PAMI-486538 format. One record per atom (N, C-alpha, C): x, y, z. Coordinates in steps of 0.001 Angstrom, whole numbers, plus 500000, padded with zeros to 6 digits. Layout:
<recs>
XYZ/...
</recs>
This chain:
<recs>
500772498914499870/499799499959499891/500883501249500080/500390502276499299/501235503329498815/501365504107500213/502375504594500855/502619505374502084/502518504986503134/502404503707502927/502367502581504318/503746502609505038/503892502538506321/505284502463506894/506011500679506872/507121500560506390/507530499235506297/508065499044507347/508067498008507916/508452497120509406/509830496768508949/510782497205508632/512155496935508236/513088496995509173/512931497657510597/513842497636511515/513927496267512515/515242495821512569/515402494763513418/515919495007514730/516121493758515414/516246494227517025/517728494945517037/518442494470516324/519978494930516381/519667496420516015/519157497007515154/518680498422514829/518072499190516113/517165498661516686/516434499334517554/517487499093518867/517908498341519395/519316498359520167/520009499458519903/520815499945518902/521655500520518574/520967502237518388/520093502232517802/519187503505517790/519207504296519310/518503503460520057/518747503752521430/519791504238522174/520630502978522194/522067503056522623/522331504504521937/522729504717520921/523462505706520129/522897506959520265/521318506919520772/520759508409521120/521082508726522259/521458507951523212/521959508464524494/523417508656524990/524018507686524171/525465507823524330/526151508756523175/526798509660523641/527178510713522722/527681512178523411/527315513085523049/528143514474523627/527641514363524902/526590513867525460/526463514046527009/527462513358527714/528067512245527044/528968512012527757/530328512042527306/530480512429526109/531850512742525836/532003514282525990/531452515043526173/531520516589525926/531014517099527667/529489516685527705/528731517502528590/528926517016530157/529680515811530443/530051515275531722/531244516202532273/531731516786531611/532364517499532289/531982518650533320/531169519243532810/530514520341533559/529824519525534716/529271518582534668/528575517518535498/529670517093536641/530672517024536262/531831516286536915/532453517453537854/532697518603537528/533105519939537913/532338520472539275/530808520461538994/529790520169540151/529947519220541615/529916518035540686/529629516923541762/530776516055541845/531742516209541465/533024515209541784/532528514057541839/533168512987542257/533229511685542151/531842511055542464/530838512073543263/529330511577543487/528390511712542110/529694511975541271/528697512207539630/528197510499539193/528650509688539889/528457508384539547/527030507769540292/527218508475541556/525637508111542243/524709509136541151/524827509954540842/523881510720540173/523548510165538827/524311509394538022/524026508943537029/523286507312537088/523757506834538335/522948505826539015/521332506236539173/521006507592539782/519719507755540074/519090508243538851/519721509067538302/519201509536536705/518547508050535739/519665507485535669/519548506042534847/518089505273535192/518249505050536649/517072504297537138/515602505204537000/515688506557536882/514307507170536743/514176506903535352/515237507068534412/514996506996532812/514322505522532619/514706504524533272/514617503235532871/512925503164533047/512540503390534311/511003503626534911/510086504321533619/510927505313533015/510075506329532395/510161505430530939/510867504858530543/511123503921529363/509952502942529569/509900502108530797/509359500803530720/507781501334530400/507464502537531371/505946503155530902/505760503313529591/506696504128528806/506746503776527693/506377502726526762/507258501702526959/507165500375526527/506194499822526522/505152500080527831/504124499378528022/502864499965527020/502853501144526741/501938501524525715/502216501034524355/503591501172523994/503990500850522565/503738499420522314/504036498670523331/503699497081523165/502212496957522752/501739497565523459/499944497105523140/499636498067522185/500105499300521710/499762499938520315/501003500198519361/501515499282518806/502777499690517933/502568500655516753/502327502087517065/501790502791515921/502780503953516026/503167504665515185/503718505956514453/503199506865515797/503795507928515886/503665508941516760/504157509035518256/504436507780518928/505037507597519740/504194508170521086/504875508900521941/504140509299523343/503013510244522756/503147511308521733/502307512064521184/500848511701520933/500846510432520494/499835509845520107/498973509053521512/499623508648522314/499105508312523541/498843509236524460/499327510477523949/498858511741525134/497409512392524316/497195512128522984/496529512579522285/495137511333522667/495470510645522453/494316509520522681/493747509139524287/494902509273525254/494062509145526636/493980509963527222/494755511476526958/494726512098527750/493612513539526943/493935514055525729/493505514790525086/493867515572523808/493397516356523045/494098516806521991/495095517853522149/494911518767522993/495928519664523533/497226518758524348/496805517917524692/498180517091525188/499239516362524030/497989515838523106/498869515427522077/499883516378520939/498841517561520864/499700518544520556/501005519345521011/500818519366522435/502150519838523006/503046518783523123/502978517234522970/503773516440523056/504197516251521720/503895516594520675/504322516379519338/505198517454519006/504492518461519489/505700519766518680/506670520144520127/506670520032521410/507659519574522239/508705518859521968/508547517728521405/509279516856520801/510236517347519860/509278517958519045/510193518502517574/510927519647517770/510601520411518784/511427521539519292/512764520930519908/512571520105520863/513691519518521440/514480518827520527/514298518146519560/515198517521518699/515832518716517852/515163519594517394/515867520854516877/516957521423517440/516607521653519030/517347522077519723/518813521137520225/518411519981520211/519638519188520299/520362518896519179/519531518854518072/520247518508516690/521377520002516484/520741520929517027/522036522172516947/523324521899517905/522907521738518999/524003521396519953/524581520313519752/524405519327519034/525294518011518406/526330518801517298/525739519506516482/526471520236515460/527234520921515761/527163521779516874/528218522597517536/529356521618518196/528706520500518591/530048519645519358/530483519160518314/530152518843517322/530990517947516149/531639519281515752/531519520688515406/532412521886514986/533631522057515976/533190521719517348/534188521951518401/535434520605518067/534878519666517960/535736518482517744/536584518642516749/536098519154515704/536902518778514257/537685520240514420/537204521118515052/538386522301515317/539500522098516042/539048521275517113/540372520594518036/541243520462517220/540833519034516387/541728518342515585/542817519056514257/541574519725513766/542316520651512602/541611522213512811/542229522867513549/541974524292513692/541955524988512513/542310524944511505/542105525389510145/540676525542509500/540013524496510075/538606524342509702/537934525070510507/536708525845510196/535941526670510779/534892525782511531/534166526318512542/533294525180513234/532191525070512368/531683526359511394/530456526207510694/530625525531509649/531769524999509033/531858524359507636/531517523029508246/532212522633509521/531846520930510016/530428520899510199/529806522050511021/528188521549511187/527439521944509735/527807522511508762/526977522540507523/527322521078507299/528544520345507113/528537519380506296/527968517941506935/527816518035508205/527239517160509169/525732517540508981/525327518475508722/523809518851508611/523058518045507485/523945518223506309/523753517791505326/523591516432505205/524848515898505536/524876514321505931/523586513788506886/523344514244508073/522385513573508818/520969513944507913/520668514858507243/519314515273506652/519293513974505719/520382513544504973/520282512922503767/520176511381504251/520747511274505384/520440509885505961/519099509708506153/518443510782506909/517079510372507588/516335510663506461/516334511242505011/515589511095504245/515662509701503114/516223508915503439/516331507631502553/515054506797503400/515328505609503007/514139504725503399/514837503854504694/513895503501505340/514363503059506794/515205502225507043/515207501323506043/516231499982506135/517615500622506147/518041501633505271/519234502131504987/519519502982506184/518105503638506734/518627504395508093/518788503675509305/518150502595509624/518481501720510722/520132501078510466/520601500712509167/521774500243509005/522861501605509566/522626502916509121/523352503959509505/523605504357510775/522457504281511620/522281504249513020/523192503244513657/522722502077513138/523568500782513614/525009501000513759/525650501527512532/527174501319512423/527699502675513170/526974503899513008/527847504904513731/527601504805515317/526506504057515843/526306503765517312/527599502739517532/527657501662516891/529002500971516837/530441501618517002/530198502887516182/531296503512516550/531627504325517785/530499504639518119/530280505354519681/530649504165520792/530061503308520784/530180502203521547/531661501480521702/532302501311520370/533866501177520596/534779502162521092/534323503197520776/535143504415521641/534998504233523307/533735504046523689/533464504100524956/534073503079525606/534262501660524834/534731500685525204/536389500712525396/536617501121524685/538427501535524482/538456502619525522/537796503419525994/538216504689526952/538308504156528301/537154502721528425/537319502284529687/538077501017529699/538672500416528737/539885499468528516/541104500300528699/541061501269528319/542434501833528325/542895502582529468/541741503002530322/541881503547531562/542181502677532579/541454501520532417/541531500401533469/543120500005533173/543583499827532162/545116499300531754/545874500133532471/545751501816532453/546397502584533118/546433502320534583/545276502082535063/545193501997536221/545764500847536915/545572499873536301/546178498311536892/547703498262536475/548181498867535661/549848498633535123/550667499934535895/550029500859536477/550610502235537083/551339503098536033/550904502682534753/551916503464533615/551375505051533473/550196505393534367/549861506580534192/550463507339535671/551307506927536401/551799507518537487/551309507504538521/551642507577539850/551364507568541143/549853508050541230/549884509218540756/548807510289540818/547220509725540476/547362508581539650/546363508040539041/545615506397539983/544813506683540611/544303505684541691/542754505842541885/542526504504541956/540866504545542299/540459505380544043/541808505603544599/541679506564545857/541421507807545615/541367508260544480/540563509727543937/539304509950544133/538797508754544070/536912508701544463/536781509006545735/537686509281546686/537123509523547937/538463510501548507/539471510711548115/540330511599548333/540246513099547813/540784513828548036/540933515222547485/539477515970547888/538944515976548916/537669516184549503/536688515340549474/536820514084549304/536185512912549290/534941512759548625/533976511661548513/533013511351547465/532362512419547372/531860513207548117/531226514400548026/531691515865548191/532698516304547129/533598517206547762/532817518832547822/531759518684547334/530835520094546955/529583519807547883/529549518737548676/528145518287549319/527319517899548711/525964517317549094/525043516728548165/524529517962547381/525065519007547702/524361520221546691/524947520245545586/526381520061545457/527236520007544068/526507518686543730/526245517682544120/525459516516543308/524022516951542848/523363517665543451/521901517956543302/521940519082541819/522996519701541824/523130520789541207/523469520268539795/524336519309539893/524653518465538424/523416517502537818/522572517279538553/521453516343538315/521042516838536758/520768517929536643/520170518589535371/520869518267534480/522194518298534334/523028517876533295/523106516617533114/523384515723534123/523334514377533984/522053513774533371/520619514172533652/519376513884533155/519396513990531740/519995515203531213/520275515541529549/520934514280529055/521990513984529547/522611512615529182/521857511802528411/521069511298529275/519871510242528992/518791510759527845/518978511786527684/517723512201526524/518503511476525323/517188511015524630/517609509994523254/516941508603523503/516606508397524788/516094506735525019/514803506829524356/514085508112524374/512711507938524276/512338507944522478/513680508057521918/513369507754520545/513296506321520142/513373505436520944/512892504141520826/511742503930520426/510408504880521061/508969504930520653/508764505337519516/509740505957518394/509680506284517239/509564505114516172/510172504087516586/510635503048515859/509215502249515977/508285502210516653/507556501299517026/506824501010515419/506623501782514938/505632501347513599/506392500850512632/507627501263512687/508761500328511710/509620499400512108/509290498944513414/510046497754513728/509396496495513159/510136495239513187/509868494014512400/508549493347513184/509134493321514265/508588492722515563/508307493491516817/507385494669516699/507364495468518164/506994494938519144/505968493783519416/505541493289520267/506799492427521362/507859492129520675/508909491218521087/510112492282521524/510361492732520289/511566493317520168/511609494405520930/510631495488520968/510619496402521909/511111496469523528/510226495307524163/510487495287525757/512160494758525361/512695494071524678/513805493359524878/514700494819524703/514632495457523983/515423496717523367/515384497353524819/514176497766525278/513978498468526583/514894498206528100/514787496949527859/515379496232529184/516983495956529109/517433495808527949/518724495654527587/519550497122527536/518835497962526759/519565499271526641/520279499969527659/519015499961528815/519530500971529975/520383500366530752/520723498952530817/521949498097531724/523279498883531134/523257498628529490/524531498999528609/524373500462529106/523738501328529071/524074502517529002/524425502924530530/524064502487531373/524701502783532850/526025502197533241/526314501254532282/527530500324532654/528501501410531626/528280501950530716/529074502562529962/529149503748530572/528484504752530837/528446505951531950/529286506018533109/528861504852533841/529325504865535122/530589504145535125/531025503408533971/532049502823533722/533353503658533516/533136504814532347/534043505598531901/534205506693532818/533214506874534145/533275508142535064/534191507621536122/533983506408536364/534930505617537339/536204505412537069/536361505026536019/537543504764535482/538631506242534903/537323507347534428/538542508027533771/538152509342534471/537202508900535488/537053510106536568/537374511598535764/519866526134528744/519399525200528596/517767524796528845/517546525239527835/516663525031527199/516042523725526932/517216523087526358/517059521611525934/516527520719527057/517012521086528517/516854520172529552/515172520418529945/514838521361529819/513241521881529870/512457520969529166/512497521137527918/511957520482526520/511894518980527333/513270518387527546/513042517176527799/512312516394529221/512551517636530029/511559517581531144/510020517368530888/509664518305530041/507974518011529283/507785517004528719/508921516186527851/508699515008527197/508656513983527975/509282513791529187/509078512654529955/508063512653530876/507810514034531253/506278513995532145/504974513799531374/505434514126530037/504085513818529176/503954512245529014/505067511412529001/505286510275528732/504470509588530028/504902509786531126/504510509442532593/502949509892532643/502735510593532659/501333511420532661/500123510492531421/500864510483530252/500256509648529660/499941508417529882/501042507709530178/500774506576530910/499998506216531988/499465507011533178/498667507022533814/497045506799533455/497047507712532406/495880507698531594/495707506421530573/496752505765530540/496450504756529568/496304503724530292/496754503672531548/496582502259532356/494955502498532867/494498503807533259/493441503818533750/492268503246532908/492736503571531147/491900503007530217/491966501547530487/493038500956530492/493201499663530360/492402498875531751/492311499556532824/491579499145533895/490418499033533571/489959500021533200/488444500256532597/488190499245532067/488443498989530813/488200497656530156/488683496577530159/489180496513531270/489768494937532106/490525494436530883/491414495409530639/492491494422529565/493981494384530938/494836493199530282/495988493238531105/497245493658530191/497889494627530289/499033495274529533/500039493662529252/500631493673527990/501862492618528147/503018492875528558/503564493881528556/504745494437529180/504480495567530117/504394495135531489/504025495904532465/505061496725533011/504671498580533241/506027499334533711/506094498967535265/506895499482535689/507385499355537038/506466500006537962/505756499189539153/505223499664540146/504323500870539807/503058500584539010/502152501820538541/501136501778539891/500725503106540233/501038504143539849/501892504734540731/502704504239541546/503761504882542169/505164505226541728/505150504164540950/506301504469539805/506174506010539109/505070506210538750/504864507068537927/504783508438539124/504569508215540222/504483509538540969/506068509712541268/506914508801541408/508228508859541551/509008509698540538/508602509277539235/509293509918538062/508725511379538146/507746511481538294/507373513048538094/507728513717539529/507531513312540638/508470514017541905/510142514254541449/510837513282540904/511918513511540421/512190514681539233/511212514502538368/511301515775537293/511354517037537983/510110517307539028/509842518467539612/511101519180540526/511884518004540901/513111518036541789/514021518629540718/514257518167539686/515258518811538548/514852519950538524/513546520407537830/513052521798537966/513821522567538921/513420522136540270/513821523003541388/515348523131541292/516026521998540940/517589522287540753/517689523440539784/517378523627538556/517446524432537405/517145525689537885/516334525741538711/515916527294539241/517023527787540185/517677527058540861/518970527462541360/520133527712540869/519880527405539644/521270527634538753/521087528717537878/521703530080538065/521332531373537570/521554530928535911/522486530176535819/522893529844534015/521452529256533220/520685528406534177/519819527682533167/518375528092533618/518316528972534552/516863529203535428/515945529606534238/516638530315533297/515896530942532455/514859529691531424/515435528544531665/514849527717530811/513399527196531405/513633527113533060/512309527044533618/511341527934533636/511835529174533498/510993530396533374/509997530319531886/510977529680530823/510289529384529558/509247528535529226/509298527915530474/508398526610530102/507140526987530328/506389527767531147/504467528524531114/504824529393529799/505715529716529852/505789530568528228/505358529697526958/506326528735526775/506077527546525606/504825526916525952/504368526210527012/503007525662527142/501856526450526573/501823527935527101/500901528895526725/500993528847524993/502162529363524596/502276529359523254/501608528067522515/501981527033522913/501396525614522220/500009525798522399/499207526304523476/497713526286523711/497129526982522622/497896528142522261/497174529280521561/497364528397520233/498276528295519481/498786527154518323/497349526175518347/497278525308519303/496736524271519098/495026524621518922/494913526166519794/493585526497519791/493096527173518196/493848527790517442/493980527955516120/493509526789515280/494657525993515534/494393524541514696/493096523770514785/492923523788516269/491257523244516293/490017523833515627/490163525419515928/489272526139515298/489396526005513418/490418525862513073/490622525587511678/489704524081511275/490311523253512309/489926521889511713/488225521584512056/487800522658513028/486174522700513016/485813522999511713/486214524382511443/485734525224510200/485465524399509180/486870523601509048/486820522666507853/485617521756507554/485376520864508903/484899520078509051/482943520607508551/482839521918509143/481753522259508994/481332522666507560/482430522976507059/482140523762505539/482351522464504670/482850521288504918/482816520114504099/481537519362504160/480962519758505493/479838519209505653/478239519836504765/478743521178504899/477966521974504072/478065521859502537/
</recs>
């Protein structure tokens, strides 16, 4: 059928799309700022944020397994919560990945400029912008293969960092200053206290952004009801190993939109489960500890917003959230009125 999505993504594609989406500049570049704020306690921060991310992904996974359709969480927000919730989810997700994409291209420019200073940052960003869009405009099988092999490169880089760091620690070739005792010396595990860990949480949470991209693959996955649960259960463990392994061995509007995305997933899951309970259906892939797991996730997101309010650099992101939601409400109202007018005109 013309225009129908093809289910060409295999399990290895799904695994690496989720893994590659979360392992990137948040680990290679962004962890430096969090490490400065939290010190060695950043390891605990990644463990906490990773577990919250896992619970939210299980909530998304429960919905996807029952309804493996295009649209991901914006579909569920629209169906089980309301029109504006779906509209907000969709456009918030779009602006999130526009912002993330720009930050990723900036990071590419920084990396290339570091090794080849004669190449301007904007040239590298422009080249990779064209390349990324070309890959996204191809058919889903080529896209899946490209995502798979690009993610493999990042995974090998992380494994190489862990292996090299472990070798230097064990062999002593890095000098006497390289030791696991650095985790508790020089100010202790919490050199800046619990407040230092708390202030790093917003940056750490951003590192896990990209996991929800797994939801976008549901309509094009080969066997979504078996592959999605497997991908969710496995990818979170691997990401935690990579993040914590690297940090142990080697020792912001974007954040706000990610908070909205995750909150919409968790809230939509509450509505979804209420519908399942009313219709006496049992989900095939249950989220953890409904509804208390949802409350924990939402409380953690509120905590992240509180942390952001305490940081003068990213405080503006929190202030922008009600403005962004209000703008989306106005846009949704205009779209809804046009739809109603078209329906009336069509009937007439």
